[in-house]
PyMOL CGO cylinders between C-alpha atoms (Angstrom):
from pymol import cmd
from pymol.cgo import CYLINDER

trace = [
    CYLINDER, 51.90, -163.90, 170.90, 55.53, -163.55, 173.01, 0.3, 1, 1, 1, 1, 1, 1,
    CYLINDER, 55.53, -163.55, 173.01, 55.52, -163.33, 176.98, 0.3, 1, 1, 1, 1, 1, 1,
    CYLINDER, 55.52, -163.33, 176.98, 56.95, -159.63, 177.47, 0.3, 1, 1, 1, 1, 1, 1,
    CYLINDER, 56.95, -159.63, 177.47, 60.42, -160.01, 179.26, 0.3, 1, 1, 1, 1, 1, 1,
    CYLINDER, 60.42, -160.01, 179.26, 60.15, -160.28, 182.96, 0.3, 1, 1, 1, 1, 1, 1,
    CYLINDER, 60.15, -160.28, 182.96, 61.11, -157.12, 184.81, 0.3, 1, 1, 1, 1, 1, 1,
    CYLINDER, 61.11, -157.12, 184.81, 62.96, -156.94, 188.10, 0.3, 1, 1, 1, 1, 1, 1,
    CYLINDER, 62.96, -156.94, 188.10, 60.64, -153.92, 190.21, 0.3, 1, 1, 1, 1, 1, 1,
    CYLINDER, 60.64, -153.92, 190.21, 62.49, -151.93, 192.51, 0.3, 1, 1, 1, 1, 1, 1,
    CYLINDER, 62.49, -151.93, 192.51, 61.85, -152.42, 195.64, 0.3, 1, 1, 1, 1, 1, 1,
    CYLINDER, 61.85, -152.42, 195.64, 60.27, -148.80, 196.59, 0.3, 1, 1, 1, 1, 1, 1,
    CYLINDER, 60.27, -148.80, 196.59, 57.37, -149.43, 193.11, 0.3, 1, 1, 1, 1, 1, 1,
    CYLINDER, 57.37, -149.43, 193.11, 56.73, -152.94, 195.12, 0.3, 1, 1, 1, 1, 1, 1,
    CYLINDER, 56.73, -152.94, 195.12, 56.29, -151.47, 198.50, 0.3, 1, 1, 1, 1, 1, 1,
    CYLINDER, 56.29, -151.47, 198.50, 53.96, -148.15, 196.72, 0.3, 1, 1, 1, 1, 1, 1,
    CYLINDER, 53.96, -148.15, 196.72, 52.18, -150.49, 194.83, 0.3, 1, 1, 1, 1, 1, 1,
    CYLINDER, 52.18, -150.49, 194.83, 51.12, -153.13, 197.87, 0.3, 1, 1, 1, 1, 1, 1,
    CYLINDER, 51.12, -153.13, 197.87, 50.24, -150.27, 200.09, 0.3, 1, 1, 1, 1, 1, 1,
    CYLINDER, 50.24, -150.27, 200.09, 48.23, -148.92, 197.14, 0.3, 1, 1, 1, 1, 1, 1,
    CYLINDER, 48.23, -148.92, 197.14, 46.17, -151.77, 197.39, 0.3, 1, 1, 1, 1, 1, 1,
    CYLINDER, 46.17, -151.77, 197.39, 45.63, -151.49, 201.20, 0.3, 1, 1, 1, 1, 1, 1,
    CYLINDER, 45.63, -151.49, 201.20, 45.42, -148.46, 201.33, 0.3, 1, 1, 1, 1, 1, 1,
    CYLINDER, 45.42, -148.46, 201.33, 42.35, -148.98, 198.31, 0.3, 1, 1, 1, 1, 1, 1,
    CYLINDER, 42.35, -148.98, 198.31, 40.97, -152.09, 200.94, 0.3, 1, 1, 1, 1, 1, 1,
    CYLINDER, 40.97, -152.09, 200.94, 40.92, -149.78, 203.69, 0.3, 1, 1, 1, 1, 1, 1,
    CYLINDER, 40.92, -149.78, 203.69, 39.17, -147.21, 201.74, 0.3, 1, 1, 1, 1, 1, 1,
    CYLINDER, 39.17, -147.21, 201.74, 36.23, -149.54, 200.22, 0.3, 1, 1, 1, 1, 1, 1,
    CYLINDER, 36.23, -149.54, 200.22, 36.04, -151.55, 203.84, 0.3, 1, 1, 1, 1, 1, 1,
    CYLINDER, 36.04, -151.55, 203.84, 35.14, -147.61, 206.21, 0.3, 1, 1, 1, 1, 1, 1,
    CYLINDER, 35.14, -147.61, 206.21, 32.73, -147.14, 202.83, 0.3, 1, 1, 1, 1, 1, 1,
    CYLINDER, 32.73, -147.14, 202.83, 30.25, -149.82, 202.98, 0.3, 1, 1, 1, 1, 1, 1,
    CYLINDER, 30.25, -149.82, 202.98, 30.68, -149.34, 206.93, 0.3, 1, 1, 1, 1, 1, 1,
    CYLINDER, 30.68, -149.34, 206.93, 29.50, -145.38, 207.03, 0.3, 1, 1, 1, 1, 1, 1,
    CYLINDER, 29.50, -145.38, 207.03, 25.97, -144.10, 205.90, 0.3, 1, 1, 1, 1, 1, 1,
    CYLINDER, 25.97, -144.10, 205.90, 25.21, -144.10, 202.30, 0.3, 1, 1, 1, 1, 1, 1,
    CYLINDER, 25.21, -144.10, 202.30, 25.24, -140.20, 202.58, 0.3, 1, 1, 1, 1, 1, 1,
    CYLINDER, 25.24, -140.20, 202.58, 27.64, -137.51, 203.66, 0.3, 1, 1, 1, 1, 1, 1,
    CYLINDER, 27.64, -137.51, 203.66, 25.30, -135.19, 205.21, 0.3, 1, 1, 1, 1, 1, 1,
    CYLINDER, 25.30, -135.19, 205.21, 21.88, -136.29, 207.34, 0.3, 1, 1, 1, 1, 1, 1,
    CYLINDER, 21.88, -136.29, 207.34, 19.09, -137.26, 204.85, 0.3, 1, 1, 1, 1, 1, 1,
    CYLINDER, 19.09, -137.26, 204.85, 15.80, -138.54, 204.70, 0.3, 1, 1, 1, 1, 1, 1,
    CYLINDER, 15.80, -138.54, 204.70, 15.86, -141.23, 203.05, 0.3, 1, 1, 1, 1, 1, 1,
    CYLINDER, 15.86, -141.23, 203.05, 13.71, -141.58, 199.59, 0.3, 1, 1, 1, 1, 1, 1,
    CYLINDER, 13.71, -141.58, 199.59, 11.62, -144.03, 197.81, 0.3, 1, 1, 1, 1, 1, 1,
    CYLINDER, 11.62, -144.03, 197.81, 11.43, -143.44, 193.78, 0.3, 1, 1, 1, 1, 1, 1,
    CYLINDER, 11.43, -143.44, 193.78, 9.63, -146.43, 191.40, 0.3, 1, 1, 1, 1, 1, 1,
    CYLINDER, 9.63, -146.43, 191.40, 9.29, -144.48, 188.72, 0.3, 1, 1, 1, 1, 1, 1,
    CYLINDER, 9.29, -144.48, 188.72, 12.57, -145.35, 186.53, 0.3, 1, 1, 1, 1, 1, 1,
    CYLINDER, 12.57, -145.35, 186.53, 13.83, -148.61, 184.69, 0.3, 1, 1, 1, 1, 1, 1,
    CYLINDER, 13.83, -148.61, 184.69, 13.70, -150.14, 188.69, 0.3, 1, 1, 1, 1, 1, 1,
    CYLINDER, 13.70, -150.14, 188.69, 12.75, -149.80, 192.06, 0.3, 1, 1, 1, 1, 1, 1,
    CYLINDER, 12.75, -149.80, 192.06, 15.39, -147.28, 193.98, 0.3, 1, 1, 1, 1, 1, 1,
    CYLINDER, 15.39, -147.28, 193.98, 15.15, -147.38, 198.08, 0.3, 1, 1, 1, 1, 1, 1,
    CYLINDER, 15.15, -147.38, 198.08, 17.75, -145.27, 200.21, 0.3, 1, 1, 1, 1, 1, 1,
    CYLINDER, 17.75, -145.27, 200.21, 16.91, -145.48, 204.35, 0.3, 1, 1, 1, 1, 1, 1,
    CYLINDER, 16.91, -145.48, 204.35, 17.03, -142.19, 206.31, 0.3, 1, 1, 1, 1, 1, 1,
    CYLINDER, 17.03, -142.19, 206.31, 21.10, -141.12, 206.55, 0.3, 1, 1, 1, 1, 1, 1,
    CYLINDER, 21.10, -141.12, 206.55, 22.57, -139.45, 210.39, 0.3, 1, 1, 1, 1, 1, 1,
    CYLINDER, 22.57, -139.45, 210.39, 25.43, -138.62, 207.99, 0.3, 1, 1, 1, 1, 1, 1,
    CYLINDER, 25.43, -138.62, 207.99, 29.27, -138.68, 208.60, 0.3, 1, 1, 1, 1, 1, 1,
    CYLINDER, 29.27, -138.68, 208.60, 30.57, -137.76, 211.50, 0.3, 1, 1, 1, 1, 1, 1,
    CYLINDER, 30.57, -137.76, 211.50, 33.41, -135.33, 211.28, 0.3, 1, 1, 1, 1, 1, 1,
    CYLINDER, 33.41, -135.33, 211.28, 36.04, -137.91, 211.98, 0.3, 1, 1, 1, 1, 1, 1,
    CYLINDER, 36.04, -137.91, 211.98, 34.46, -140.08, 209.50, 0.3, 1, 1, 1, 1, 1, 1,
    CYLINDER, 34.46, -140.08, 209.50, 34.58, -137.45, 206.72, 0.3, 1, 1, 1, 1, 1, 1,
    CYLINDER, 34.58, -137.45, 206.72, 38.52, -136.59, 208.17, 0.3, 1, 1, 1, 1, 1, 1,
    CYLINDER, 38.52, -136.59, 208.17, 39.35, -140.66, 207.69, 0.3, 1, 1, 1, 1, 1, 1,
    CYLINDER, 39.35, -140.66, 207.69, 37.87, -140.81, 203.84, 0.3, 1, 1, 1, 1, 1, 1,
    CYLINDER, 37.87, -140.81, 203.84, 39.67, -137.93, 202.74, 0.3, 1, 1, 1, 1, 1, 1,
    CYLINDER, 39.67, -137.93, 202.74, 43.04, -139.46, 204.39, 0.3, 1, 1, 1, 1, 1, 1,
    CYLINDER, 43.04, -139.46, 204.39, 42.94, -142.06, 203.04, 0.3, 1, 1, 1, 1, 1, 1,
    CYLINDER, 42.94, -142.06, 203.04, 42.13, -140.97, 199.74, 0.3, 1, 1, 1, 1, 1, 1,
    CYLINDER, 42.13, -140.97, 199.74, 44.85, -138.48, 199.98, 0.3, 1, 1, 1, 1, 1, 1,
    CYLINDER, 44.85, -138.48, 199.98, 46.89, -141.26, 200.42, 0.3, 1, 1, 1, 1, 1, 1,
    CYLINDER, 46.89, -141.26, 200.42, 45.37, -143.39, 197.71, 0.3, 1, 1, 1, 1, 1, 1,
    CYLINDER, 45.37, -143.39, 197.71, 46.38, -140.50, 195.01, 0.3, 1, 1, 1, 1, 1, 1,
    CYLINDER, 46.38, -140.50, 195.01, 49.47, -139.93, 196.48, 0.3, 1, 1, 1, 1, 1, 1,
    CYLINDER, 49.47, -139.93, 196.48, 50.10, -143.91, 195.73, 0.3, 1, 1, 1, 1, 1, 1,
    CYLINDER, 50.10, -143.91, 195.73, 48.75, -143.76, 192.03, 0.3, 1, 1, 1, 1, 1, 1,
    CYLINDER, 48.75, -143.76, 192.03, 50.52, -140.44, 191.06, 0.3, 1, 1, 1, 1, 1, 1,
    CYLINDER, 50.52, -140.44, 191.06, 54.04, -142.28, 192.37, 0.3, 1, 1, 1, 1, 1, 1,
    CYLINDER, 54.04, -142.28, 192.37, 53.38, -145.64, 191.04, 0.3, 1, 1, 1, 1, 1, 1,
    CYLINDER, 53.38, -145.64, 191.04, 52.19, -144.13, 187.71, 0.3, 1, 1, 1, 1, 1, 1,
    CYLINDER, 52.19, -144.13, 187.71, 54.99, -141.76, 187.35, 0.3, 1, 1, 1, 1, 1, 1,
    CYLINDER, 54.99, -141.76, 187.35, 58.16, -143.78, 188.63, 0.3, 1, 1, 1, 1, 1, 1,
    CYLINDER, 58.16, -143.78, 188.63, 61.30, -143.45, 186.93, 0.3, 1, 1, 1, 1, 1, 1,
    CYLINDER, 61.30, -143.45, 186.93, 60.70, -147.58, 186.29, 0.3, 1, 1, 1, 1, 1, 1,
    CYLINDER, 60.70, -147.58, 186.29, 58.09, -147.01, 183.53, 0.3, 1, 1, 1, 1, 1, 1,
    CYLINDER, 58.09, -147.01, 183.53, 60.80, -145.21, 181.58, 0.3, 1, 1, 1, 1, 1, 1,
    CYLINDER, 60.80, -145.21, 181.58, 62.19, -148.53, 180.89, 0.3, 1, 1, 1, 1, 1, 1,
    CYLINDER, 62.19, -148.53, 180.89, 59.42, -149.97, 178.88, 0.3, 1, 1, 1, 1, 1, 1,
    CYLINDER, 59.42, -149.97, 178.88, 57.17, -149.01, 176.59, 0.3, 1, 1, 1, 1, 1, 1,
    CYLINDER, 57.17, -149.01, 176.59, 54.57, -149.92, 173.94, 0.3, 1, 1, 1, 1, 1, 1,
    CYLINDER, 54.57, -149.92, 173.94, 52.21, -153.44, 174.71, 0.3, 1, 1, 1, 1, 1, 1,
    CYLINDER, 52.21, -153.44, 174.71, 55.05, -154.82, 177.27, 0.3, 1, 1, 1, 1, 1, 1,
    CYLINDER, 55.05, -154.82, 177.27, 53.90, -151.65, 179.76, 0.3, 1, 1, 1, 1, 1, 1,
    CYLINDER, 53.90, -151.65, 179.76, 50.25, -152.36, 179.83, 0.3, 1, 1, 1, 1, 1, 1,
    CYLINDER, 50.25, -152.36, 179.83, 51.34, -156.17, 180.20, 0.3, 1, 1, 1, 1, 1, 1,
    CYLINDER, 51.34, -156.17, 180.20, 54.20, -154.94, 183.03, 0.3, 1, 1, 1, 1, 1, 1,
    CYLINDER, 54.20, -154.94, 183.03, 51.79, -152.55, 184.68, 0.3, 1, 1, 1, 1, 1, 1,
    CYLINDER, 51.79, -152.55, 184.68, 49.32, -155.50, 185.22, 0.3, 1, 1, 1, 1, 1, 1,
    CYLINDER, 49.32, -155.50, 185.22, 52.57, -157.74, 186.58, 0.3, 1, 1, 1, 1, 1, 1,
    CYLINDER, 52.57, -157.74, 186.58, 53.31, -155.00, 188.98, 0.3, 1, 1, 1, 1, 1, 1,
    CYLINDER, 53.31, -155.00, 188.98, 49.37, -155.17, 190.22, 0.3, 1, 1, 1, 1, 1, 1,
    CYLINDER, 49.37, -155.17, 190.22, 49.28, -158.67, 190.74, 0.3, 1, 1, 1, 1, 1, 1,
    CYLINDER, 49.28, -158.67, 190.74, 53.14, -159.40, 192.19, 0.3, 1, 1, 1, 1, 1, 1,
    CYLINDER, 53.14, -159.40, 192.19, 52.32, -159.08, 195.94, 0.3, 1, 1, 1, 1, 1, 1,
    CYLINDER, 52.32, -159.08, 195.94, 49.67, -162.31, 194.93, 0.3, 1, 1, 1, 1, 1, 1,
    CYLINDER, 49.67, -162.31, 194.93, 51.22, -165.98, 195.80, 0.3, 1, 1, 1, 1, 1, 1,
    CYLINDER, 51.22, -165.98, 195.80, 51.79, -167.11, 191.97, 0.3, 1, 1, 1, 1, 1, 1,
    CYLINDER, 51.79, -167.11, 191.97, 50.27, -170.13, 190.68, 0.3, 1, 1, 1, 1, 1, 1,
    CYLINDER, 50.27, -170.13, 190.68, 50.76, -173.85, 191.76, 0.3, 1, 1, 1, 1, 1, 1,
    CYLINDER, 50.76, -173.85, 191.76, 53.42, -175.21, 188.76, 0.3, 1, 1, 1, 1, 1, 1,
    CYLINDER, 53.42, -175.21, 188.76, 51.48, -178.01, 187.24, 0.3, 1, 1, 1, 1, 1, 1,
    CYLINDER, 51.48, -178.01, 187.24, 52.65, -181.95, 187.25, 0.3, 1, 1, 1, 1, 1, 1,
]
cmd.load_cgo(trace, "trace")
């Protein structure tokens, strides 16, 4: 299968994709730190399903934590819409669009080292 021709990504598209990666990383890190339940909850233990499920008591999220999650989610949505609706995509079509989108998603990564 021949490789798709490389595209030069516009600077604003590259910047938005990079910020999208950063925002998602911040959001995931924040959600890992927060209690499992937004509202205060006593916790539970359930072993009636195919696996045992337990959750400790949760103090819930503070208003500041809720606001921070919402702020990051809103920015994530804005960036996702900007990236997916960018005018650049008008010049890419068919199966090439999927490959090009994957190259954009990984454009921030260091290129693999050249072989011997």
